[in-house]
C-alpha positions as CSV (number, residue, x, y, z in Angstrom):
1,M,84.4,123.1,97.0
2,E,83.1,120.1,99.0
3,N,79.5,119.8,99.9
4,S,79.9,118.3,103.4
5,H,79.9,119.4,107.1
6,T,82.7,121.2,108.9
7,P,85.7,119.0,109.5
8,G,86.0,117.8,113.1
9,L,85.6,114.7,115.2
10,A,83.0,112.3,114.1
11,G,80.2,111.5,116.5
12,R,77.7,108.7,117.0
13,K,75.8,109.5,113.8
14,E,78.9,109.1,111.6
15,W,79.8,105.7,113.3
16,I,76.3,104.4,112.8
17,A,76.5,105.6,109.2
18,L,79.7,103.6,108.8
19,G,77.9,100.5,110.1
20,V,75.1,101.0,107.5
21,L,77.7,101.5,104.7
22,M,79.4,98.2,105.6
23,L,76.3,96.2,104.8
24,P,76.6,96.6,101.0
25,L,80.3,96.2,101.1
26,L,79.9,92.9,102.9
27,L,77.4,91.6,100.5
28,V,79.2,92.9,97.4
29,S,82.4,91.1,98.5
30,M,80.4,88.0,99.4
31,D,78.9,87.8,96.0
32,I,82.4,87.3,94.5
33,S,82.6,83.8,96.1
34,I,79.0,82.9,97.1
35,L,78.3,80.9,93.9
36,Y,81.3,78.5,94.4
37,F,79.1,75.9,96.1
38,A,75.9,76.8,94.4
39,I,77.0,76.2,90.8
40,P,76.3,72.5,90.9
41,F,72.7,73.2,91.8
42,V,72.5,76.0,89.2
43,S,73.9,73.5,86.6
44,Q,71.3,70.9,87.5
45,D,68.4,73.3,87.2
46,L,69.4,75.6,84.3
47,E,71.6,73.1,82.4
48,P,74.2,75.7,81.2
49,S,76.9,74.7,78.7
50,A,80.5,74.6,80.0
51,T,81.1,78.1,78.5
52,Q,77.9,79.5,80.0
53,Q,78.8,78.1,83.4
54,L,82.1,79.9,83.3
55,W,80.4,83.2,82.4
56,I,77.9,82.7,85.2
57,L,80.9,82.6,87.6
58,D,83.0,85.3,86.0
59,M,80.5,87.9,84.7
60,Y,80.0,89.5,88.1
61,G,83.7,90.0,88.7
62,F,84.4,91.2,85.1
63,V,81.7,93.9,85.2
64,L,82.6,94.9,88.8
65,A,86.3,95.4,87.9
66,G,85.6,97.1,84.6
67,L,83.2,99.7,85.9
68,L,85.0,100.7,89.2
69,I,86.9,103.7,87.7
70,T,83.8,104.9,85.8
71,M,81.6,104.7,88.9
72,G,84.2,106.3,91.1
73,A,84.3,109.3,88.8
74,L,80.5,109.4,88.4
75,G,80.1,109.5,92.2
76,D,82.5,112.4,92.5
77,R,80.3,114.2,89.9
78,I,76.7,113.4,90.8
79,G,77.1,112.7,94.5
80,R,78.4,109.6,96.3
81,R,75.4,109.1,98.5
82,K,73.2,109.3,95.4
83,L,75.3,106.7,93.7
84,V,75.2,104.4,96.8
85,L,71.4,104.6,96.7
86,A,71.3,103.9,93.0
87,G,73.7,101.0,93.3
88,A,71.7,99.5,96.2
89,A,68.5,99.7,94.1
90,V,70.2,98.0,91.1
91,F,71.9,95.4,93.3
92,G,68.6,94.5,95.2
93,A,66.5,94.3,92.0
94,A,69.2,92.2,90.2
95,S,69.4,89.9,93.2
96,V,65.7,89.1,93.0
97,A,66.0,88.6,89.2
98,A,69.0,86.3,89.7
99,A,67.2,84.2,92.3
100,Y,64.3,83.5,89.8
101,A,66.3,83.3,86.6
102,H,64.9,80.6,84.3
103,S,67.8,80.2,81.9
104,A,71.5,80.3,81.9
105,D,71.6,83.4,79.6
106,A,69.2,85.2,81.8
107,L,71.4,84.5,84.9
108,I,74.5,85.7,83.0
109,G,72.8,89.0,82.1
110,V,71.6,89.5,85.7
111,R,75.0,88.8,87.1
112,A,76.2,91.6,84.9
113,L,73.6,93.9,86.5
114,L,74.9,92.7,89.9
115,G,78.4,93.8,88.9
116,L,77.0,97.2,87.8
117,G,75.4,97.7,91.2
118,G,78.5,96.4,93.0
119,A,80.7,98.8,91.1
120,A,78.5,101.7,92.1
121,L,78.6,100.7,95.8
122,M,82.2,99.7,96.4
123,P,84.2,102.9,95.6
124,S,81.4,105.1,97.0
125,T,81.5,103.4,100.5
126,L,85.3,104.0,100.8
127,A,84.9,107.6,99.4
128,L,82.2,108.4,101.9
129,I,84.5,107.3,104.7
130,R,86.9,110.0,103.5
131,N,84.1,112.6,103.9
132,L,82.6,111.3,107.1
133,F,85.8,111.1,109.1
134,H,88.0,114.1,108.8
135,D,90.2,113.3,111.8
136,A,93.1,111.1,110.7
137,K,92.9,108.7,113.7
138,Q,89.2,108.2,113.3
139,R,89.5,107.7,109.6
140,G,92.2,105.1,110.2
141,R,89.9,103.1,112.4
142,A,87.1,103.4,109.8
143,V,89.4,102.2,107.0
144,T,90.5,99.3,109.2
145,I,86.8,98.3,109.6
146,W,86.3,98.7,105.8
147,T,89.2,96.5,104.9
148,G,88.3,93.9,107.5
149,V,84.7,93.7,106.2
150,M,85.8,93.4,102.6
151,T,88.2,90.6,103.2
152,T,85.8,88.8,105.6
153,G,83.0,89.0,103.1
154,I,85.0,87.1,100.5
155,S,85.7,84.4,103.1
156,L,82.1,84.3,104.3
157,G,80.6,83.9,100.8
158,P,81.1,80.1,100.6
159,V,80.0,79.6,104.3
160,V,76.8,81.5,103.8
161,S,76.3,79.7,100.5
162,G,76.8,76.3,102.2
163,L,74.3,77.1,105.0
164,L,71.6,78.3,102.7
165,L,72.0,75.4,100.2
166,E,71.5,72.9,103.0
167,H,67.9,74.2,103.6
168,F,66.8,76.2,100.5
169,W,67.2,76.3,96.7
170,W,70.1,78.0,95.0
171,G,68.3,81.3,94.5
172,S,68.5,81.9,98.2
173,V,72.1,82.9,97.9
174,F,70.9,85.9,96.0
175,L,67.8,86.8,98.0
176,I,70.0,87.2,101.1
177,N,71.1,90.5,99.6
178,L,67.6,92.0,99.6
179,P,67.0,92.9,103.3
180,A,70.3,94.6,103.6
181,M,69.7,96.7,100.4
182,V,66.3,97.7,101.6
183,L,67.8,98.8,105.0
184,L,70.4,100.7,103.1
185,L,67.9,102.6,101.0
186,V,65.9,103.5,104.1
187,L,68.8,104.6,106.4
188,V,71.4,106.2,104.2
189,P,69.3,109.4,103.4
190,F,69.1,110.1,107.1
191,L,72.6,109.1,108.3
192,V,75.0,109.9,105.4
193,P,75.5,113.4,104.1
194,E,75.8,114.0,100.4
195,S,79.3,114.8,99.1
196,R,80.4,115.5,95.6
197,T,82.7,117.7,93.5
198,E,81.0,121.1,92.9
199,S,83.4,121.9,90.1
200,D,85.1,119.4,87.7
201,G,88.1,121.5,87.5
202,Q,90.4,119.0,89.0
203,G,93.5,117.5,87.5
204,G,94.5,117.7,83.8
205,T,97.2,120.0,82.5
206,E,97.1,123.7,83.2
207,G,96.7,124.5,79.5
208,A,93.8,122.2,79.1
209,R,92.1,123.6,82.1
210,A,92.6,127.1,80.9
211,G,91.1,126.2,77.6
212,A,88.1,124.7,79.1
213,G,87.5,127.4,81.7
214,E,87.5,127.2,85.5
215,G,84.3,125.9,87.0
216,E,82.8,125.0,83.6
217,R,80.9,121.8,83.8
218,E,81.3,119.5,80.9
219,P,79.3,116.4,80.0
220,F,80.4,113.1,81.6
221,D,83.3,111.7,79.6
222,L,81.6,108.6,78.0
223,V,84.7,107.9,75.8
224,S,87.0,107.6,78.8
225,A,84.4,105.4,80.6
226,A,84.2,103.1,77.6
227,L,88.0,102.9,77.3
228,S,88.5,102.1,81.0
229,L,85.8,99.4,80.8
230,A,87.2,97.8,77.7
231,A,90.8,98.0,78.9
232,L,90.1,96.4,82.3
233,L,87.7,93.8,80.9
234,T,90.0,92.5,78.2
235,V,93.1,92.4,80.5
236,I,91.4,90.6,83.3
237,Y,89.7,88.2,80.8
238,G,93.0,87.4,79.2
239,I,94.7,86.8,82.6
240,K,91.9,84.6,83.9
241,E,91.8,82.5,80.7
242,W,95.6,82.1,80.9
243,A,95.3,81.0,84.5
244,R,92.5,78.5,83.6
245,H,93.8,77.0,80.4
246,G,97.4,78.0,80.1
247,F,99.0,80.2,77.5
248,A,97.0,80.5,74.3
249,P,96.9,83.1,71.4
250,V,93.4,84.4,72.3
251,P,94.1,85.3,76.0
252,A,97.5,86.7,75.0
253,L,95.8,88.9,72.4
254,A,93.2,90.0,74.9
255,V,95.9,91.2,77.3
256,V,97.8,93.0,74.5
257,V,94.6,94.7,73.3
258,G,93.7,95.7,76.9
259,L,97.1,97.2,77.5
260,A,96.8,99.1,74.3
261,L,93.4,100.5,75.2
262,G,94.8,101.4,78.7
263,Y,97.5,103.3,77.0
264,V,95.0,105.2,74.9
265,F,93.0,105.9,78.1
266,V,96.0,107.3,79.9
267,R,96.9,109.5,77.0
268,R,93.4,110.9,76.9
269,Q,93.5,111.6,80.6
270,K,96.6,113.7,80.1
271,R,94.9,115.9,77.5
272,L,91.6,116.5,79.2
273,A,90.7,119.5,81.3
274,H,88.6,117.3,83.6
275,P,90.1,113.8,83.6
276,M,88.5,110.7,85.0
277,I,91.7,109.8,86.8
278,N,94.0,112.4,88.3
279,L,97.4,111.2,87.0
280,E,99.3,113.7,89.1
281,L,97.8,112.2,92.2
282,L,98.6,108.7,91.0
283,G,102.2,109.8,90.6
284,R,102.6,110.8,94.2
285,R,104.2,108.4,96.6
286,A,101.5,108.8,99.2
287,F,98.8,107.6,96.8
288,G,100.5,105.7,93.9
289,G,102.7,103.8,96.4
290,P,99.8,102.3,98.4
291,V,98.0,101.5,95.2
292,F,101.0,99.4,94.1
293,A,101.4,97.8,97.5
294,N,97.7,96.7,97.4
295,V,98.3,95.2,93.9
296,L,101.1,93.1,95.4
297,A,99.0,92.2,98.4
298,M,96.0,91.0,96.3
299,F,98.4,89.1,94.0
300,A,99.3,86.9,96.9
301,T,95.9,86.8,98.6
302,V,93.9,85.7,95.6
303,G,96.7,83.6,94.0
304,M,97.0,81.4,97.1
305,A,93.2,81.3,98.1
306,V,92.5,78.8,95.3
307,F,95.3,76.5,96.6
308,L,94.1,76.6,100.2
309,T,90.5,75.9,99.3
310,Q,91.4,72.9,97.1
311,Y,93.9,71.6,99.7
312,L,91.2,71.5,102.4
313,Q,88.7,69.8,100.2
314,S,90.7,67.5,98.0
315,V,93.8,66.7,100.0
316,Q,92.5,66.9,103.6
317,G,89.2,65.3,102.5
318,L,86.8,67.8,104.0
319,S,83.3,68.3,102.7
320,P,82.7,71.7,100.9
321,F,80.9,73.1,103.9
322,E,83.5,71.8,106.4
323,A,86.2,73.3,104.2
324,A,84.4,76.6,104.1
325,L,84.0,76.7,107.9
326,W,87.6,75.8,108.5
327,S,88.7,78.4,106.0
328,L,87.3,81.1,108.3
329,V,90.1,80.2,110.9
330,P,92.7,82.1,108.9
331,A,90.4,85.1,108.9
332,S,90.8,85.2,112.7
333,G,94.2,86.8,112.0
334,V,92.3,89.8,110.8
335,I,90.7,90.4,114.2
336,V,94.1,90.8,115.8
337,A,96.3,92.1,113.1
338,A,94.3,95.0,111.7
339,P,93.7,96.9,115.0
340,A,97.3,96.1,116.2
341,A,98.7,97.6,113.0
342,A,96.5,100.7,113.3
343,M,97.7,101.3,116.9
344,L,101.3,100.7,116.1
345,A,101.1,103.1,113.1
346,Q,100.3,105.9,115.6
347,R,103.7,105.5,117.1
348,V,105.9,104.3,114.2
349,D,106.1,105.4,110.6
350,R,103.3,103.4,108.9
351,A,105.6,102.5,106.1
352,Y,107.6,100.4,108.5
353,V,104.4,98.9,109.9
354,M,103.2,98.0,106.4
355,G,106.6,96.5,105.7
356,G,106.3,94.5,108.9
357,G,102.9,93.2,107.8
358,F,104.3,92.0,104.5
359,V,107.2,90.3,106.4
360,V,104.6,88.5,108.5
361,A,102.8,87.5,105.3
362,A,106.0,86.3,103.8
363,A,106.6,84.1,106.9
364,G,103.1,82.6,106.6
365,F,103.8,81.7,102.9
366,S,107.2,80.3,103.9
367,W,105.4,78.1,106.4
368,L,103.0,76.9,103.6
369,T,106.0,75.6,101.7
370,Q,106.4,72.9,104.4
371,I,102.8,71.7,103.9
372,R,102.6,68.0,102.8
373,T,99.8,65.6,102.0
374,D,99.8,64.2,105.6
375,S,100.2,67.6,107.4
376,A,97.9,68.2,110.3
377,L,94.9,70.5,109.7
378,W,96.1,73.0,112.4
379,F,99.5,73.2,110.7
380,C,97.9,74.5,107.4
381,L,95.4,76.8,109.1
382,S,98.0,78.4,111.3
383,A,100.1,79.2,108.3
384,G,97.0,80.7,106.7
385,A,96.2,82.8,109.7
386,L,99.7,84.1,109.8
387,Y,99.8,85.3,106.1
388,V,96.2,86.6,106.2
389,G,96.9,88.6,109.3
390,G,100.0,90.2,107.8
391,L,98.3,91.0,104.5
392,V,95.3,92.6,106.1
393,A,97.5,94.7,108.4
394,A,99.5,96.0,105.4
395,M,96.4,96.5,103.2
396,T,94.5,98.4,106.0
397,L,97.4,100.9,106.3
398,A,97.8,101.1,102.5
399,N,94.1,101.9,102.1
400,E,94.2,104.5,104.8
401,L,97.3,106.2,103.4
402,A,95.9,106.4,99.9
403,I,92.5,107.7,100.9
404,G,94.1,110.2,103.3
405,A,96.3,111.5,100.4
406,A,93.3,111.9,98.0
407,P,91.6,115.3,98.0
408,P,88.0,114.9,99.4
409,E,86.5,116.1,96.1
410,R,88.3,113.3,94.2
411,A,87.7,110.6,96.9
412,G,85.4,108.5,94.6
413,S,87.8,108.2,91.7
414,A,90.7,107.7,94.1
415,A,88.9,104.8,95.8
416,A,88.0,103.3,92.4
417,V,91.7,103.4,91.3
418,L,92.7,101.7,94.5
419,E,90.1,98.9,94.1
420,S,90.8,98.5,90.4
421,G,94.4,97.9,91.3
422,Q,93.2,95.2,93.8
423,E,91.2,93.5,91.1
424,L,94.2,93.5,88.7
425,G,96.5,92.2,91.4
426,G,94.1,89.4,92.2
427,A,93.8,88.4,88.5
428,L,97.6,88.4,88.1
429,G,98.1,86.3,91.3
430,M,95.6,83.7,90.1
431,A,97.3,83.6,86.7
432,V,101.0,83.5,87.8
433,L,100.8,81.5,91.0
434,G,98.1,79.3,89.5
435,S,100.3,78.6,86.5
436,V,103.3,77.7,88.8
437,G,101.2,75.2,90.8
438,A,99.7,73.7,87.6
439,A,103.1,73.3,86.0
440,V,104.5,71.5,89.0
441,Y,101.4,69.3,89.2
442,S,101.4,68.3,85.5
443,R,105.1,67.5,85.5
444,E,105.0,65.4,88.6
445,M,101.9,63.5,87.5
446,A,103.4,62.8,84.1
447,D,106.3,61.1,85.9
448,A,104.3,59.4,88.7
449,L,101.5,57.6,86.8
450,P,102.5,54.0,85.9
451,A,101.8,52.9,82.3
452,D,99.3,50.3,83.4
453,V,97.2,52.9,85.3
454,I,97.2,55.2,82.3
455,A,96.1,52.3,80.1
456,A,93.2,51.6,82.4
457,L,91.9,55.2,82.1
458,P,89.1,55.5,79.5
459,G,89.1,58.0,76.7
460,G,90.9,61.3,77.4
461,E,90.8,60.9,81.2
462,A,94.6,60.5,81.4
463,D,95.0,64.1,80.3
464,A,92.4,65.2,82.9
465,V,94.4,63.4,85.6
466,R,97.6,65.1,84.6
467,E,96.0,68.6,84.5
468,T,94.0,69.0,87.7
469,L,93.5,67.4,91.1
470,G,89.8,67.4,90.5
471,G,90.2,65.5,87.3
472,A,92.4,63.0,89.2
473,A,89.8,62.5,92.0
474,A,87.0,62.0,89.4
475,A,89.1,59.4,87.5
476,A,90.2,57.6,90.7
477,A,86.6,57.1,91.7
478,R,86.0,55.0,88.5
479,L,89.2,52.9,88.8
480,P,89.6,49.7,90.7
481,A,90.4,50.4,94.4
482,E,94.1,49.9,94.3
483,A,94.7,51.8,91.1
484,G,92.4,54.6,92.2
485,D,94.2,54.9,95.5
486,S,97.6,55.2,93.7
487,V,96.3,57.9,91.3
488,L,94.7,59.9,94.1
489,A,97.8,59.6,96.3
490,A,100.1,60.7,93.5
491,A,97.8,63.6,92.7
492,R,97.6,64.8,96.2
493,D,101.4,64.7,96.5
494,A,101.8,66.6,93.2
495,F,99.3,69.2,94.3
496,S,100.9,69.8,97.6
497,H,104.3,70.2,96.0
498,G,102.8,72.7,93.5
499,M,101.2,74.6,96.3
500,G,104.6,74.7,98.1
501,L,106.3,76.1,95.1
502,A,103.6,78.7,94.5
503,S,104.0,79.7,98.2
504,V,107.7,80.3,97.5
505,G,106.6,82.7,94.7
506,A,104.1,84.5,97.1
507,A,106.8,84.8,99.8
508,V,109.2,86.4,97.4
509,V,106.6,88.9,96.3
510,M,105.7,89.7,99.9
511,A,109.4,90.3,100.7
512,A,109.6,92.6,97.7
513,A,106.5,94.4,98.9
514,A,108.0,94.8,102.4
515,L,111.1,96.4,100.9
516,F,109.0,98.6,98.7
517,S,106.8,99.8,101.5
518,S,109.7,100.5,103.9
519,V,111.8,102.4,101.4
520,V,109.4,104.1,99.0
521,L,106.6,105.0,101.4
522,R,108.8,106.1,104.3
523,G,107.8,109.6,105.5
524,T,104.7,109.9,103.4
525,A,102.1,109.4,106.2
526,G,102.5,112.8,107.8
527,K,102.3,114.6,104.5
528,A,99.2,112.6,103.4
529,T,97.2,113.3,106.6
530,S,98.4,116.8,107.5
531,K,96.1,118.4,105.0
532,A,92.5,117.5,104.7
533,G,92.5,118.2,101.1
534,G,95.6,116.1,100.4
535,G,97.7,118.9,99.0
536,P,100.8,118.4,96.9
537,E,103.5,116.5,98.5
538,G,106.9,118.1,98.4
539,G,109.3,116.6,96.0
540,D,106.9,114.2,94.3
541,L,105.6,116.5,91.6
542,A,107.6,118.3,88.9
543,P,107.6,122.1,89.3
544,A,105.2,122.5,86.4
545,Q,102.7,120.2,88.1
546,T,102.5,121.9,91.5
547,G,99.3,123.8,92.0
548,V,97.3,121.6,89.7
549,L,96.0,119.4,92.6
550,K,93.4,121.1,94.8
């Protein structure tokens, strides 16, 4: 039984509540990228080691990804509004602590607390949309706004960081969170109704449920929480290390251990009367399909974002702040694409609209394959706007379809699964596409550097030049003008070719996503939205499983 108001059309109060809920989402997504420009100032002040610097950057994302599933299930149990308020309090307090951290270790620890607060906020905001907007059309518009705010926040992070760092010290990039969190704590109790699962008897096998008893409330499953956290952390850590340093035994072992822990987690969920993840729901086309589509979308989004940022700075020669401002241009595609996709989905099966979005994204990535060192800035940004618009259109509809298919009482855990898939997709994209680009760059640089230039490089700088564009730029600055120019020109060409080949990979994945969406998700939209509770979808569950979902 759901503890919320009678289903119907949402009014002014619900839309104002949505606006308030978008504040934490914007800031949580901004915090993923807001340290990119601040890290040199942090390094100068706190003097972290190379390893500590990496953990300062990565800790937030690791904890955020690892705790999404746990926090989604916890919100279903104790109340999503309550979890939003707790998350806002933790996020606000951690922001102040981060701004005034006096050591690298302290900042790493506080970044973990920020991840904890963000994990409490993100699935709860999407889950509350499921309970605020019962009408399918209104919910679609709300999810469109949610997706646009999330993607815009990631793009805004470097811009806001650059603006603040021009006038204030590096701690200001954290203090900007504080006013919004205070506003959230004040307004949410008045605008957002509480919603939670009154009984935990959702999911699991019928035998397990019978053994535990209907309506019986068990303690929160800490073992499953620990397993999900450990599985996601180790897999994402291994993938990121692979992307950063190439294949090595430790990252490979981390991925294997994470997958093994994930297998144990899934096996445990099948046996429990009250599982943290409803595996029957995940097996339905109307939910599991959009989750997989989002994995593919984030694979391309995150995998190519690194290339585009470096291209603007190191190939086009823009300053970090200029590059951040120009990187907002592709985000303009969101303004047109997301509403257009939502309107079109009211007339055409949204599976085809999603497929069309992925086709547009594939066209944008195909355009990027033609980028060269001397390409005009507008040429690159137009390609970015095309693929971003297509991706956001597809992701908006995927989010809406998945949340509409989830029973309201399981909205928190469903949103957490959706967002965990996005985190995994982003990590995979960074690893796979990043490795493709790095391999092309290294091979071309090994062939392009003349022996006399290599001999002129001190120490191990020759290896740095062959490995990254940043290493080549740093080395070129210390060489005589003619030799430095030749190294930099070769590095820029090699990087552009690597980005082109990575774009081919992204385009192929987007074509596969378009085919998957059009074929597998066809006809699921009406079934997902026709029942407020997201009842069983005909033909997707085995006979023994029907009746388990409520």
